[in-house]
N, C-alpha and C positions, 0 to 999 in steps of 0.2 A: 502493500501499501505505498510503504513511504517516497520507494521510487518511481512510482504511480505522478504519486502528489510532486516529484524535486522531477520528473519528467513536462507534466505541464506546465510546473514555471516558469522552464528551461525554454517550453515551446512559446508560451506565451511572452517569454523576455524577448526570443528573437524574433515573434510574429511584431511587438513592439519596437524592436533595432528599425526593423524590416521598414518599417512607413514612417519612421523618419528618417529616413535616407533621399538624399537632395533626388529631386530629377535634373539631368540634367540633357541637352542641346544630343541627338544622335542623328542619325540619316535616314532614319525613318518618321523622325517627330521632332525633326530642327527645329530653335529659336528663331525668331524673326530676327535679321542679319545674321545667321549662322553661315559657314563657309560650311559643307560636305564631298565628299568623295565619293564617287558611285564608279564600279567598273564592272564589266564581266572578263572569264577570263581566254586570254588572248589566242588567236589559233591564227600558225602561218599563211602570213599572204593574203589575208580575209583583211576587210576595211569596214569600219563602222561609223554610221554616224549616228547621234544622242538628238534627240527635242524632248520637249517641255510644253502638256498640255495643260487647259482647263477646263473645265465642263459649265458651258455657257449655254442656255437660251435652251437645255437638252439637249445642246449638243454638244462632241470633244472637239475642242475649240484649240489649234495651237499657237503657244506662246515661244511670238517672232521676234518681240519689240523687251531685249534683257533690260529696261530703263528705272524700275523699281514700282512702275506706274501696277502690272499685275502679275505679282509677288516675286517678280526675281531681279535682283540687280547686277549677275555678271555669272553668265552660262561659258566655262570656259574648256574646249577641246582643244589642246596643242594643234588637233593637223588630223588632216586626210588618213584614216589607219589605226587610229588609236582607240583602246576598250579602256579608256577610264574619261573621264567628264570631270571637271570641279563645277559644282553649282553655290554661289550666293545668295539665298534664301531674302528678300530685302525685309525693311523694318515693316515696312507698311503690310505685308504679308498679310493677313486679319487670322489668326489662332483657329484654329480647325479646318480652316482650310485646304482643300485636296487638289494635289498636283498631282498626274500620271508624266514618271518620264519613262522616258523610252528608248531602246538600241533598236538597231538594223542590224543586222549582221550579214555584212556581202560576202563571197566565200572569194569573190576574186574583183575585177573591175566595179564598181559602183552604178548601177543602173545596167551591169554589163553580165550580170551570174547570179543565179542562185542565191538566193536571203533569205533570212529569219529575223525574226524579231520580239523581243521583249518588254514587258512592261511591269513598272515597279511605281506602285503608289504610295506618294508620300504626304502627312497629313500637319502642318501647320502647329508648333505649339507655343504659348506664353511664356517668356523669358522668362527664368527663376535667377539666371545671374543678377546677383550684387555683390558690394562691398558693404561691409561695416565698420566704423574705425569705433575704437574706445580707448577713452584712458581713463587714467585715476589721479585726484588733485594731491599735492604730495611738497616737499618742501626744499630749503636748499641741502643742499648734502652739505654743508660746511658750517661750522658755527661763525657769529658776524664777529670781523676783527675792529676793533675799537681803536681808533688811530686820538692818539693825546701827544700835540708838542710840548707840554709845559704852559700853554695860555689857558684861555677861559674856552676855548672851540674844540667839541670832540665832536668825529667823524666815524662812519658806521660803513664799510666796507661789507655788503651780504656775497660775495665771490659767484658760485657756478649752483645751478642746478639739475639735476638728471632728471629728464620724463622722458619713459614709457608709453607708445601708443601700440594700440593691438587692431592687425586688420585681419577680418575673417570675412572668409567668401563662399556662398553662395553659388549654386546650381554647375558647379563645372565638374568633368569627370576627376578620377582620382590620378590621372596621367597629363592632365591638361594644364597647357600656360595659360598664365592672366598675368596683366600689367597694371601698374598706375602709376602719377607722377607725385609724389607728397612737394605738398611748401608749405613751407611753417611762418609764424608773424605771431611774434611776440610786442610789438611796438617798439621799445625805444633799446626791450633786452636783446640784444644779438645771439646766432648762436654760434658758443665755437669755435670758431677756424676748422673745416675739413667736413667731410661729410657724416651725415648721421648714420650709426651702424644697424641694417636694417638682415634679420635674420628671417629663416625659415627652419624652425625647430635649430639645428644645430649649421644649419650651413648658411654665411654670409651671402648674401645678394648685392652684384656689382651695380653701381649705376649706369646704366646705358648712353649712350650719348643722348638722347634726346630726356635725360632727364627723366626717364622710368627705370622701373624697377620689373624684371621675371619671375616670379613665383612659377611653383608648380604644383599642382593637386590641391585636395582640400584643407593642410593643416592651416594655423594660424601664421601671420607674419609679423615678429616682432621689431617696431622703431626706436632703437636710443638715441634721444636728443639729448647734448648739452648744453644749455643755457646758460652765457656770462653774464650776470649785470654788473655794469660798471660803470651806472651812474655813484653819483656822490649824493649822501646823505651825510645829516648834523642832524642838534637839539630842535633845529627849528621846521623841519623836515614833517611831514604827517603819520601816524602811528605805523599806516597799514602802506607807506609811499615806496615802501620795498617789493609789496605783491603784484605780480602781474600775471599774464593768460599767456599761456605759449600754444596757442593754434593750428591742428594741422588738416590740412584738403585736399581730398585725395582729386583726383583730374584726369585725362587719359585712360579710363579706366576698357578695357577691352579685355576681349577669350579668346583662345585661343582658336576656337570655331570660327571666332568676327562677331559670337553675340554681341548684341546692343545691350546696356545696366538697365537692369528691371527698375524704370522710374519711380522715383521715390520710397523705393523699396529699406533702402541700405541709411546709413549718416556717413556723409562721405566730408563733415568739418567737424571739430570737437576740438573744444577747449581744455587744456588743465592749467589748474589754478593753481600757481606757486606764492605759497606766502608762510609767515611767522606771526607769532603772537602780538596780537594788535598792541602791545607794550607802552605805556605812557611815559613822559618824560617822569625822569627823579623829582619830587616835591621835599623839598626842604621841612622844616619843621618853626 
């Protein structure tokens, strides 16, 4: 009986886990804006011609204008004889819309040999690809340095603050690349010279020439930034004058399939508040 209960609990846990696995763009069910590859097994001497159809007014209608207005924004076949093709499904393609992808296999010269045709139904699915940035509020990395030169003036140096941001991805495959470009803003508090440290697990991600970073799979990306507060403070400064917010904003977001980011689903800009206790100045009695 205990084994049966354990099996049932394990089965329910597995079902719960499966239900929480994010969908992703596939050739059969591509996201809007996604690019996918389709192929048949090539045969020597054969030529292949690819076409895409939609169903309009009770008729199969060929789409031969790949401008995005009919659900396709790019259709690439490298040349006659190719047994494969790439299709970029338009960002305007409606979820649930079905298309028919056909390939005609000519055993020799096109229009002048025996031929066969195969069809494949593609159904557009709503994109589930998006990024979410998160962070926590924090303090400075070091104690306040109190400066005094024997005069009536006292100065305060707050130094650096280490801020961590986490980027979570939804709607990509376990081996799918995705990109983003982070920008940082903390007002008059500047980032310490050098790039931020961007990691996915133990792997350090280098910055691409266009300022983006390329991650792979579903694991979170961690970004560590060191801000340096070089402003001058003294006893005339407000008690919270040293506080600042370091904001990260994500842009140039793309997935390996080319799927567009789901509008409004993620949080692409968030700030971390760096502060110290708002201690008042010392009052004599």
